[in-house]
Backbone bond lengths (Angstrom), bond angles and torsions (degrees), N, CA, C in turn:
res aa  C-N    CA-C-N  psi(-1)  N-CA   C-N-CA  omega(-1)  CA-C   N-CA-C  phi
1 X - - - 1.503 - - 1.557 108.64 -
2 X 1.348 117.74 -38.47 1.413 119.36 179.54 1.474 111.17 -65.42
3 X 1.355 120.04 -38.52 1.433 123.99 178.64 1.579 111.75 -64.60
4 X 1.298 111.19 -37.04 1.475 118.85 179.09 1.497 109.32 -63.37
5 X 1.341 120.35 -47.16 1.429 126.20 179.68 1.648 108.77 -66.78
6 X 1.225 113.94 -38.90 1.521 118.15 177.25 1.449 111.87 -57.46
7 X 1.326 118.45 -52.07 1.535 120.48 179.81 1.520 112.96 -57.75
8 X 1.281 114.65 -44.30 1.433 121.25 -177.94 1.635 111.22 -62.84
9 X 1.242 113.46 -47.61 1.463 119.21 176.50 1.420 114.74 -68.36
10 X 1.332 123.01 -37.07 1.458 126.97 175.35 1.470 111.61 -65.81
11 X 1.389 116.85 -47.78 1.437 117.15 -179.88 1.508 115.20 -68.73
12 X 1.375 114.62 -33.21 1.407 119.30 179.36 1.599 109.14 -69.12
13 X 1.296 115.00 -35.58 1.466 120.84 179.50 1.568 109.86 -65.76
14 X 1.304 117.63 -45.26 1.475 122.36 -178.47 1.587 107.15 -62.15
15 X 1.334 113.33 -45.84 1.514 113.85 -178.56 1.611 109.68 -64.86
16 X 1.296 114.29 -40.58 1.518 117.37 -176.21 1.522 108.46 -62.64
17 X 1.376 117.57 -46.67 1.492 121.80 -177.59 1.526 109.70 -59.09
18 X 1.413 111.44 -49.32 1.494 115.52 -179.46 1.475 113.71 -53.91
19 X 1.333 115.44 -48.47 1.496 123.58 -177.12 1.528 110.17 -65.76
20 X 1.303 116.32 -42.55 1.454 119.97 -177.01 1.529 110.93 -65.98
21 X 1.333 117.32 -42.17 1.440 117.93 177.77 1.538 115.44 -63.68
22 X 1.339 113.21 -41.50 1.470 119.55 -177.89 1.536 106.22 -74.88
23 X 1.282 119.71 -36.73 1.433 123.46 -177.29 1.495 114.77 -64.29
24 X 1.318 114.18 -31.09 1.491 120.81 176.30 1.519 111.35 -55.19
25 X 1.338 117.96 -45.82 1.410 122.84 179.74 1.522 111.41 -68.84
26 X 1.346 119.88 -35.60 1.452 126.41 178.98 1.533 110.64 -65.33
27 X 1.318 117.67 -44.74 1.445 125.92 178.23 1.498 108.17 -61.15
28 X 1.273 118.22 -45.84 1.555 121.23 179.14 1.446 110.02 -63.30
29 X 1.325 121.59 -34.37 1.432 125.19 -177.74 1.460 112.25 -89.38
30 X 1.360 122.57 7.66 1.427 126.91 -175.30 1.498 114.33 53.60
31 X 1.393 115.78 37.90 1.445 122.61 -179.88 1.518 111.93 -125.21
32 X 1.263 110.82 33.83 1.564 113.61 -177.64 1.481 114.84 -56.63
33 X 1.302 118.41 -38.58 1.408 121.85 -172.64 1.574 114.00 -84.91
34 X 1.332 117.77 2.39 1.410 123.24 174.14 1.608 110.39 -64.42
35 X 1.345 110.87 -34.50 1.516 117.06 176.58 1.543 109.79 -59.95
36 X 1.345 116.74 -40.88 1.335 123.73 -176.71 1.595 108.58 -63.79
37 X 1.367 113.71 -42.34 1.417 122.43 -174.09 1.559 105.40 -69.31
38 X 1.226 120.71 -43.33 1.461 122.39 -176.99 1.507 112.51 -69.34
39 X 1.351 115.02 -35.77 1.484 122.03 -175.01 1.556 107.13 -67.64
40 X 1.276 116.88 -28.08 1.530 118.62 177.74 1.560 108.98 -96.84
41 X 1.293 118.68 -32.20 1.538 114.92 -177.12 1.476 115.01 -72.96
42 X 1.380 116.78 -18.38 1.490 115.67 -179.59 1.510 115.95 -77.58
43 X 1.381 114.53 -2.73 1.489 119.26 -179.53 1.518 113.41 -53.86
44 X 1.337 121.34 -45.09 1.480 120.94 177.07 1.484 115.73 -61.84
45 X 1.332 115.09 -26.00 1.495 122.78 176.16 1.477 111.75 -68.10
46 X 1.379 114.40 -40.93 1.438 119.98 178.52 1.589 109.02 -67.06
47 X 1.374 114.40 -43.55 1.460 118.01 -177.87 1.534 110.46 -62.73
48 X 1.359 116.32 -45.08 1.444 118.14 -179.04 1.428 113.31 -60.79
49 X 1.356 112.42 -45.41 1.535 117.68 -179.44 1.508 110.29 -55.72
50 X 1.343 119.04 -40.79 1.454 119.95 178.61 1.530 110.92 -68.01
51 X 1.311 115.11 -42.84 1.477 117.67 -179.31 1.535 110.11 -62.38
52 X 1.345 122.78 -36.09 1.408 125.22 179.08 1.518 113.97 -75.56
53 X 1.286 116.30 -37.58 1.486 118.90 -175.13 1.450 114.86 -103.98
54 X 1.358 115.47 -20.53 1.465 118.91 -175.15 1.484 115.73 62.71
55 X 1.391 114.77 22.53 1.430 120.44 -174.72 1.570 109.06 -123.04
56 X 1.323 117.72 148.05 1.468 122.30 172.77 1.496 112.10 -106.87
57 X 1.368 115.33 19.48 1.433 115.88 176.68 1.497 109.32 -69.82
58 X 1.346 113.35 157.48 1.559 121.38 -175.96 1.517 113.47 -60.06
59 X 1.305 115.33 -40.21 1.454 118.81 -169.27 1.482 111.19 -66.41
60 X 1.411 123.08 -50.29 1.453 119.16 176.99 1.554 112.29 -61.59
61 X 1.317 120.65 -31.30 1.449 122.88 175.58 1.516 110.78 -65.16
62 X 1.364 114.51 -46.04 1.466 118.24 177.85 1.465 112.93 -59.21
63 X 1.259 119.43 -43.59 1.485 128.52 -176.95 1.556 109.26 -63.40
64 X 1.344 115.03 -53.84 1.466 125.26 178.60 1.512 110.76 -58.78
65 X 1.277 117.65 -52.92 1.437 120.32 -175.06 1.489 110.16 -70.92
66 X 1.343 116.13 -39.96 1.481 120.36 179.74 1.601 112.98 -58.97
67 X 1.323 115.51 -42.21 1.434 122.61 177.19 1.548 106.59 -63.58
68 X 1.287 120.35 -47.82 1.453 119.05 -178.16 1.523 112.86 -68.61
69 X 1.342 117.21 -30.65 1.460 118.20 171.37 1.552 114.54 -61.96
70 X 1.270 113.57 -44.07 1.545 114.22 176.70 1.474 114.09 -67.58
71 X 1.359 117.22 -37.09 1.426 121.31 173.86 1.574 111.09 -62.70
72 X 1.246 116.60 -36.55 1.434 120.14 178.27 1.566 113.06 -60.60
73 X 1.380 111.41 -43.66 1.460 118.44 177.83 1.530 111.63 -60.66
74 X 1.292 115.74 -40.83 1.459 120.33 177.01 1.548 113.42 -66.86
75 X 1.271 115.42 -36.64 1.528 119.55 177.59 1.453 110.14 -67.39
76 X 1.387 114.82 -44.31 1.530 116.14 179.08 1.562 111.52 -63.57
77 X 1.279 116.61 -43.11 1.423 120.17 178.79 1.513 113.95 -63.86
78 X 1.433 114.65 -37.92 1.442 119.55 -176.82 1.534 107.83 -69.49
79 X 1.368 121.51 -42.89 1.366 120.04 179.78 1.553 113.56 -70.45
80 X 1.258 119.71 -29.03 1.430 125.83 176.31 1.557 113.92 -69.85
81 X 1.353 112.69 -45.05 1.524 118.83 -177.56 1.533 111.77 -87.34
82 X 1.337 117.31 -42.30 1.522 116.52 -174.82 1.544 111.10 -91.79
83 X 1.327 121.34 -38.11 1.399 118.86 -176.90 1.505 110.07 -95.73
84 X 1.303 118.76 -0.57 1.507 126.66 173.07 1.523 109.09 61.76
85 X 1.281 120.17 29.83 1.480 125.34 170.82 1.574 106.09 -74.57
86 X 1.323 112.17 147.76 1.475 119.96 172.95 1.536 107.53 -62.59
87 X 1.270 116.60 146.06 1.499 120.99 -176.39 1.534 114.16 -55.96
88 X 1.308 113.61 -42.78 1.466 119.15 179.15 1.549 111.30 -65.56
89 X 1.337 119.06 -35.76 1.438 123.45 174.52 1.507 110.07 -68.64
90 X 1.292 118.59 -38.60 1.524 121.10 -178.50 1.536 106.28 -65.36
91 X 1.332 117.92 -44.75 1.489 120.07 176.88 1.391 112.57 -61.81
92 X 1.326 121.93 -42.16 1.522 122.05 178.58 1.477 112.37 -63.47
93 X 1.370 116.26 -42.29 1.440 117.97 -176.05 1.567 111.38 -64.03
94 X 1.333 109.66 -49.35 1.571 118.56 -178.11 1.502 110.70 -60.04
95 X 1.314 119.29 -52.54 1.428 119.09 -168.01 1.594 110.86 -76.12
96 X 1.350 118.68 -34.72 1.390 119.76 175.76 1.561 113.33 -62.44
97 X 1.367 111.79 -45.58 1.449 114.74 179.62 1.460 115.12 -63.67
98 X 1.341 116.09 -47.06 1.448 120.37 179.96 1.517 113.83 -65.45
99 X 1.381 113.47 -37.14 1.445 115.29 -178.08 1.448 111.20 -71.65
100 X 1.337 117.26 -35.40 1.545 120.88 179.17 1.486 108.14 -67.48
101 X 1.353 117.12 -38.72 1.477 120.76 176.67 1.512 111.59 -61.33
102 X 1.309 117.30 -39.56 1.485 122.72 -179.94 1.503 108.19 -65.27
103 X 1.392 116.17 -43.25 1.538 116.30 178.38 1.499 111.83 -61.89
104 X 1.314 114.67 -39.76 1.508 116.09 179.83 1.496 110.20 -64.16
105 X 1.302 119.13 -44.16 1.495 120.85 177.47 1.500 112.76 -59.78
106 X 1.243 117.44 -45.62 1.435 120.25 177.85 1.459 115.56 -65.07
107 X 1.386 116.27 -41.22 1.404 119.42 179.71 1.547 112.61 -70.08
108 X 1.327 113.58 -32.06 1.547 118.00 179.83 1.577 109.47 -74.43
109 X 1.310 115.52 -36.33 1.508 116.38 -171.19 1.501 110.89 -113.74
110 X 1.359 124.09 9.32 1.406 123.68 -179.21 1.462 116.44 -51.91
111 X 1.336 116.50 -40.99 1.489 119.28 178.37 1.523 116.98 -61.69
112 X 1.411 110.93 -18.65 1.461 115.43 -179.72 1.522 112.20 -98.45
113 X 1.301 120.08 -33.17 1.427 120.62 -175.20 1.449 114.31 -112.22
114 X 1.382 115.85 -4.17 1.515 120.06 174.50 1.473 110.82 49.93
115 X 1.306 114.50 58.32 1.489 124.18 -178.90 1.527 110.42 -118.21
116 X 1.276 117.15 130.07 1.489 123.14 -179.61 1.457 109.85 -116.50
117 X 1.390 113.02 118.04 1.568 114.36 -178.65 1.487 112.67 -66.36
118 X 1.324 119.65 -18.62 1.517 118.63 178.63 1.474 109.21 -65.82
119 X 1.341 118.22 -36.01 1.477 117.25 -177.27 1.599 110.62 -63.55
120 X 1.304 113.78 -34.71 1.444 118.47 178.02 1.513 114.87 -65.90
121 X 1.408 111.80 -40.04 1.555 117.20 -176.27 1.513 107.66 -79.47
122 X 1.324 119.87 -42.10 1.436 118.49 -170.10 1.521 115.90 -101.60
123 X 1.293 113.36 -22.86 1.476 118.00 -179.03 1.549 112.03 63.80
124 X 1.329 117.72 -173.30 1.380 121.81 173.60 1.497 109.95 -164.01
125 X 1.321 115.25 91.04 1.416 126.66 -178.01 1.592 110.26 -54.72
126 X 1.348 116.62 -35.23 1.474 122.40 -178.14 1.484 113.15 -64.36
127 X 1.366 116.77 -21.24 1.405 116.65 -177.08 1.511 114.99 -95.23
128 X 1.397 115.52 -1.61 1.466 118.50 179.51 1.473 114.48 -56.15
129 X 1.322 124.90 -44.79 1.414 123.21 -177.47 1.499 114.09 -63.66
130 X 1.357 116.17 -17.64 1.547 118.37 -175.55 1.523 112.96 -90.81
131 X 1.337 118.20 -10.20 1.398 122.14 -177.00 1.564 107.66 -107.17
132 X 1.278 115.29 81.72 1.399 123.91 -170.10 1.579 112.45 -87.89
133 X 1.276 114.11 155.34 1.479 120.40 176.56 1.553 104.77 -104.56
134 X 1.346 112.92 117.80 1.511 119.06 -177.35 1.418 109.35 -111.69
135 X 1.437 120.09 118.86 1.461 120.28 174.72 1.560 106.80 -119.21
136 X 1.365 111.67 127.13 1.475 119.05 178.09 1.552 110.24 55.33
137 X 1.389 113.48 38.04 1.485 116.66 177.30 1.536 112.07 81.18
138 X 1.360 119.22 -0.91 1.489 119.99 -177.62 1.537 109.95 -104.08
139 X 1.237 116.27 126.50 1.391 125.99 177.10 1.609 109.77 -79.18
140 X 1.278 113.04 110.75 1.480 116.53 -172.36 1.657 112.34 -109.16
141 X 1.266 112.98 1.10 1.476 117.43 177.97 1.574 112.70 123.74
142 X 1.292 114.69 176.55 1.512 120.09 -177.68 1.491 112.04 -66.10
143 X 1.380 115.36 138.38 1.473 121.44 175.40 1.518 112.61 -55.42
144 X 1.332 115.83 -41.84 1.503 120.72 -176.64 1.514 111.57 -60.14
145 X 1.337 116.73 -36.09 1.404 123.86 177.92 1.567 111.04 -56.77
146 X 1.305 115.28 -54.12 1.439 123.70 -174.78 1.496 111.80 -67.13
147 X 1.391 114.02 -39.37 1.449 119.46 178.61 1.541 112.10 -62.01
148 X 1.357 111.07 -46.99 1.520 116.05 176.94 1.470 110.74 -65.87
149 X 1.351 124.52 -41.27 1.401 127.46 -179.35 1.473 110.96 -58.02
150 X 1.266 117.00 -49.17 1.578 123.16 179.25 1.466 108.92 -56.68
151 X 1.388 117.25 -46.09 1.398 121.36 -177.28 1.530 111.53 -68.57
152 X 1.343 119.38 -37.63 1.449 121.27 177.81 1.468 110.42 -64.69
153 X 1.393 119.92 -42.16 1.391 121.87 -177.04 1.575 111.05 -63.93
154 X 1.318 111.19 -39.54 1.510 118.03 176.50 1.487 112.75 -59.47
155 X 1.382 115.38 -41.54 1.425 120.57 179.44 1.498 112.48 -67.38
156 X 1.269 116.77 -38.24 1.462 122.82 179.79 1.553 111.28 -66.16
157 X 1.374 111.11 -41.57 1.446 114.35 175.58 1.508 114.21 -64.66
158 X 1.362 118.19 -42.56 1.482 125.40 174.87 1.568 110.72 -56.60
159 X 1.311 117.42 -52.02 1.481 120.08 -176.90 1.506 109.23 -69.35
160 X 1.323 120.83 -37.49 1.391 123.00 -179.01 1.566 115.21 -65.12
161 X 1.374 113.61 -40.56 1.447 119.02 -176.85 1.592 111.81 -91.09
162 X 1.313 117.37 -21.10 1.426 118.84 -170.73 1.534 108.23 -125.18
163 X 1.346 114.77 26.09 1.538 119.33 -177.80 1.541 109.64 -60.14
164 X 1.360 119.05 -41.67 1.500 118.18 -177.70 1.454 111.43 -63.97
165 X 1.291 120.07 -43.46 1.445 120.51 -176.00 1.611 108.79 -71.09
166 X 1.245 118.92 -38.44 1.420 119.96 -179.19 1.561 109.78 -71.35
167 X 1.361 116.87 -35.18 1.483 119.35 177.52 1.488 111.14 -65.67
168 X 1.280 118.46 -50.01 1.512 121.64 -177.48 1.469 110.93 -64.11
169 X 1.373 120.55 -46.77 1.428 118.83 -175.39 1.527 112.15 -72.52
170 X 1.332 117.09 -17.51 1.530 121.27 179.58 1.573 107.20 -78.29
171 X 1.385 113.62 -43.06 1.461 116.93 -174.21 1.532 113.91 -88.93
172 X 1.316 117.73 -30.85 1.483 119.08 -175.22 1.514 111.30 -153.75
173 X 1.344 119.86 76.05 1.451 124.41 -178.48 1.588 114.47 -53.28
174 X 1.273 113.14 -32.37 1.553 120.87 -177.82 1.548 106.28 -69.99
175 X 1.328 119.81 -45.26 1.390 123.48 -178.48 1.510 108.52 -69.17
176 X 1.292 119.30 -31.35 1.443 122.49 174.99 1.445 114.43 -60.56
177 X 1.359 112.67 -47.00 1.481 120.10 175.07 1.540 111.39 -57.73
178 X 1.366 114.90 -43.74 1.372 122.16 -173.66 1.609 109.89 -61.38
179 X 1.212 117.20 -38.80 1.515 122.84 -179.96 1.457 114.78 -90.93
180 X 1.386 114.95 6.21 1.506 116.92 173.96 1.475 116.89 96.06
181 X 1.279 120.10 7.23 1.435 126.32 177.35 1.560 111.70 -85.86
182 X 1.223 120.32 122.24 1.520 124.11 -175.37 1.529 102.29 -79.02
183 X 1.411 114.39 99.91 1.487 119.38 178.63 1.522 110.92 -66.34
184 X 1.316 118.65 -34.53 1.430 121.11 179.96 1.444 112.88 -65.11
185 X 1.365 115.96 -42.99 1.529 119.46 175.98 1.470 112.55 -58.91
186 X 1.278 118.70 -42.83 1.459 120.11 -176.42 1.580 111.02 -75.84
187 X 1.306 112.91 -28.59 1.523 120.55 170.38 1.527 108.31 -53.31
188 X 1.366 117.00 -54.32 1.457 120.29 -178.14 1.444 113.99 -69.38
189 X 1.360 119.36 -31.71 1.458 118.96 175.99 1.506 110.22 -65.05
190 X 1.315 116.08 -38.44 1.484 116.64 179.21 1.552 110.70 -68.71
191 X 1.285 114.02 -42.59 1.476 118.67 -177.22 1.551 109.85 -67.13
192 X 1.293 114.85 -34.47 1.556 117.96 175.38 1.490 111.23 -65.23
193 X 1.345 113.88 -40.19 1.474 118.31 -179.33 1.527 107.36 -67.15
194 X 1.351 117.01 -41.91 1.419 118.54 177.46 1.559 115.24 -60.17
195 X 1.368 117.46 -36.41 1.371 124.88 176.78 1.523 110.17 -59.48
196 X 1.353 116.36 -52.37 1.467 118.98 -176.24 1.502 113.58 -74.73
197 X 1.345 118.31 -29.22 1.421 119.35 171.96 1.526 111.81 -67.66
198 X 1.315 121.18 -41.61 1.386 121.66 176.65 1.541 113.30 -60.47
199 X 1.352 111.75 -45.31 1.493 118.67 178.87 1.499 110.53 -63.60
200 X 1.306 119.19 -46.23 1.461 123.85 -175.57 1.531 109.04 -64.52
201 X 1.362 115.30 -29.71 1.468 115.15 -172.73 1.596 116.44 -94.94
202 X 1.362 112.92 -31.07 1.460 115.19 -173.22 1.498 109.34 -74.36
203 X 1.287 123.02 -20.49 1.485 120.70 176.60 1.526 110.66 -56.55
204 X 1.315 115.34 -32.84 1.495 118.00 -176.56 1.518 112.92 -105.42
205 X 1.273 120.78 -37.11 1.467 121.79 -175.34 1.488 110.74 -107.67
206 X 1.352 122.28 -16.47 1.464 120.30 -178.92 1.559 110.95 92.71
207 X 1.346 109.12 153.61 1.594 113.88 -175.68 1.509 110.02 -68.97
208 X 1.321 122.13 -31.42 1.404 123.71 -178.46 1.559 112.99 -62.45
209 X 1.278 115.67 -46.63 1.445 120.72 -179.16 1.539 109.66 -73.25
210 X 1.297 119.58 -29.22 1.414 121.78 173.93 1.504 112.19 -65.51
211 X 1.269 115.07 -42.55 1.463 119.85 176.99 1.578 112.14 -63.16
212 X 1.371 113.40 -43.89 1.482 120.57 176.42 1.526 110.09 -54.25
213 X 1.286 118.09 -51.68 1.469 124.35 -176.84 1.522 111.90 -68.16
214 X 1.350 117.31 -28.10 1.476 119.63 179.33 1.454 111.01 -76.89
215 X 1.419 117.87 -26.57 1.514 119.13 -174.04 1.423 112.64 -106.60
216 X 1.328 119.17 -47.88 1.510 122.09 -163.05 1.527 112.42 -73.24
217 X 1.401 122.64 -51.22 1.482 119.15 179.68 1.574 110.02 -62.20
218 X 1.343 121.34 -41.53 1.499 117.04 -176.98 1.506 109.35 -69.30
219 X 1.392 117.67 -34.18 1.492 120.44 176.14 1.469 110.21 -64.63
220 X 1.325 120.27 -37.44 1.426 124.23 177.57 1.507 112.02 -62.98
221 X 1.373 113.06 -46.86 1.447 120.94 179.35 1.562 110.28 -58.64
222 X 1.313 113.53 -42.40 1.474 121.56 -176.16 1.498 113.06 -63.09
223 X 1.362 114.70 -21.66 1.445 117.52 -178.66 1.542 109.39 -69.15
224 X 1.333 118.36 -29.92 1.437 121.95 -173.22 1.530 119.09 -117.80
225 X 1.290 114.71 7.08 1.517 119.89 177.74 1.527 109.78 -154.76
226 X 1.371 114.00 152.75 1.401 119.02 175.23 1.525 106.85 -121.69
227 X 1.274 118.11 2.70 1.474 122.11 174.99 1.513 112.41 -84.73
228 X 1.301 117.51 126.10 1.523 120.80 -173.99 1.532 108.44 -60.40
229 X 1.337 118.00 -44.32 1.476 119.59 -174.41 1.444 109.98 -66.04
230 X 1.405 120.31 -42.30 1.402 121.18 176.36 1.548 114.04 -64.38
231 X 1.410 111.18 -37.40 1.456 116.66 176.84 1.553 110.77 -61.62
232 X 1.272 117.81 -43.92 1.475 120.69 176.69 1.481 110.86 -57.46
233 X 1.303 119.03 -48.82 1.494 122.70 177.48 1.530 115.29 -61.63
234 X 1.378 114.49 -45.43 1.415 117.78 179.66 1.515 114.41 -67.83
235 X 1.316 114.63 -40.10 1.540 118.36 174.41 1.446 109.92 -55.83
236 X 1.417 117.62 -48.87 1.449 120.11 176.88 1.499 113.03 -54.82
237 X 1.277 116.49 -49.79 1.519 122.15 177.81 1.514 110.56 -53.60
238 X 1.318 117.72 -54.36 1.501 121.15 -176.74 1.524 108.03 -63.84
239 X 1.289 122.53 -38.17 1.447 121.49 176.18 1.519 113.21 -62.00
240 X 1.277 113.28 -42.00 1.486 119.93 -177.20 1.542 108.46 -66.63
241 X 1.348 113.11 -40.70 1.464 117.91 178.61 1.561 114.85 -64.78
242 X 1.354 110.87 -33.43 1.470 118.38 178.38 1.557 109.37 -68.97
243 X 1.320 119.06 -39.89 1.414 120.66 177.98 1.471 113.26 -67.80
244 X 1.322 120.77 -48.40 1.439 122.83 179.24 1.554 112.64 -64.50
245 X 1.322 120.70 -52.39 1.495 121.31 179.93 1.474 108.00 -65.85
246 X 1.363 119.53 -41.41 1.440 118.88 -177.39 1.509 116.95 -64.09
247 X 1.292 115.57 -34.24 1.427 121.43 178.74 1.529 109.38 -71.92
248 X 1.312 117.77 -40.42 1.476 122.84 174.02 1.540 109.42 -59.17
249 X 1.328 118.10 -43.05 1.390 124.69 -175.71 1.498 109.93 -64.39
250 X 1.306 115.31 -41.71 1.523 123.28 -178.56 1.574 108.78 -66.26
251 X 1.300 113.82 -39.53 1.493 120.46 179.70 1.494 111.76 -67.76
252 X 1.348 117.79 -40.94 1.469 121.75 -179.37 1.568 111.61 -71.71
253 X 1.330 115.72 -41.29 1.428 117.55 -176.01 1.575 115.67 -103.83
254 X 1.352 112.13 6.82 1.506 118.90 177.40 1.579 111.19 50.82
255 X 1.440 107.85 51.92 1.514 112.90 -176.80 1.586 105.10 -118.07
256 X 1.343 113.86 179.44 1.389 120.05 -179.43 1.490 112.51 -60.38
257 X 1.311 122.64 131.46 1.387 126.22 178.74 1.554 112.56 -63.12
258 X 1.313 117.28 -55.18 1.369 123.11 178.99 1.602 112.36 -57.27
259 X 1.315 113.67 -43.19 1.454 120.63 177.52 1.451 114.02 -64.66
260 X 1.298 119.16 -36.18 1.389 124.35 178.00 1.507 110.08 -71.32
261 X 1.242 118.45 -43.54 1.550 120.39 -179.51 1.602 109.34 -61.51
262 X 1.382 116.15 -45.75 1.390 121.05 178.74 1.472 111.21 -63.52
263 X 1.274 118.42 -41.79 1.589 122.54 176.79 1.494 108.54 -60.36
264 X 1.274 122.72 -50.17 1.430 127.42 -175.95 1.566 107.35 -61.15
265 X 1.400 120.94 -41.06 1.364 124.88 177.16 1.576 109.19 -57.59
266 X 1.301 113.69 -47.09 1.477 119.10 177.09 1.599 113.08 -59.36
267 X 1.286 114.44 -44.55 1.420 118.11 -179.11 1.513 109.99 -65.67
268 X 1.351 119.70 -36.82 1.492 123.15 175.38 1.502 111.14 -57.93
269 X 1.364 113.60 -44.46 1.452 119.20 178.66 1.560 110.45 -59.69
270 X 1.262 117.43 -46.87 1.492 121.66 -179.78 1.530 109.20 -62.92
271 X 1.292 119.48 -42.51 1.446 121.54 -178.24 1.564 109.75 -65.36
272 X 1.362 117.07 -43.37 1.452 121.14 -179.85 1.567 111.28 -65.09
273 X 1.427 114.54 -41.56 1.397 118.34 176.79 1.489 113.40 -64.82
274 X 1.313 119.07 -39.30 1.464 121.44 177.81 1.511 111.10 -66.38
275 X 1.323 116.81 -41.48 1.471 120.03 178.06 1.436 111.88 -63.95
276 X 1.357 119.10 -37.36 1.479 119.86 178.95 1.530 111.66 -72.29
277 X 1.336 116.64 -33.70 1.500 120.73 176.66 1.551 110.58 -66.10
278 X 1.347 115.67 -47.67 1.483 115.51 175.22 1.472 117.62 -59.84
279 X 1.409 113.62 -39.56 1.460 119.55 177.11 1.516 111.21 -61.80
280 X 1.333 118.33 -46.45 1.402 119.14 -177.55 1.444 112.81 -70.97
281 X 1.377 119.33 -30.54 1.488 123.48 178.55 1.537 106.28 -67.14
282 X 1.352 118.24 -47.69 1.412 120.63 -178.83 1.525 115.65 -60.95
283 X 1.396 111.39 -38.54 1.415 116.61 175.85 1.477 114.00 -63.23
284 X 1.338 117.55 -39.70 1.553 119.99 178.14 1.486 106.93 -66.87
285 X 1.341 120.78 -36.64 1.448 119.00 -179.80 1.561 111.83 -65.21
286 X 1.373 114.05 -41.57 1.373 120.87 -178.27 1.578 112.43 -66.29
287 X 1.340 115.57 -36.43 1.390 121.84 173.35 1.535 114.93 -62.90
288 X 1.372 115.80 -39.13 1.387 123.79 179.47 1.499 111.46 -68.80
289 X 1.394 114.36 -43.00 1.501 119.35 177.74 1.532 109.56 -67.15
290 X 1.355 115.51 -40.58 1.421 120.75 -172.42 1.567 107.80 -72.46
């Protein structure tokens, strides 16, 4: 039982940290809901990969969904830049069309590929310890853990080596172009990373929790800091807190693990917001009295 809980918490932690780090850049770019769009739009990629391979293995799903995720980012950017649609409208058109297409494909061919769209949207953290990766007959742990770990390491390398470019293009794209940094290129690098992070994560935790971790911990951190480095650290801390407290909450009340983690993340946001409001209010009163 302890090993069972260990794998769930460890995998949830890896997913939470990955999403929190990436979500910090999305919040700064006012693109927080792109993660929601991609997490739904990749559904036809999953369906097509199953139809072509006839396999429910993680690798075909990752490839198919990852490709659709990248395509989705290009579609959104094309509609925004070429058709002059507002960015939120571009996101809405792209993700609703592709998500509906995915539902049609799954509904039409569900009897052949045994694919349930609910597992993609909601995930099931409790099943992680039962989907093991076996190499040469040796059980080395859950597939979801290693998929998430590889993705997290790639994100850390990206942020570590390309921090300056991501920083400048997030805060001031115009200045980035002025000093010779290709803002468009780094936009697509970030969106591609978002696509693969979403795909690598929702197989285990579901799209809804992925979106929660992408948005809520970074938004909470943004309430109390404008420093990107501090925001990355605080986002990670709030994500980890959501995982730990959320899992304990689900165990005590026998509730959904993913739902509990997302709920705790929201409660942390409210607590931090309320604390900031009271602090600013008291400061104003002190200034008036002083």
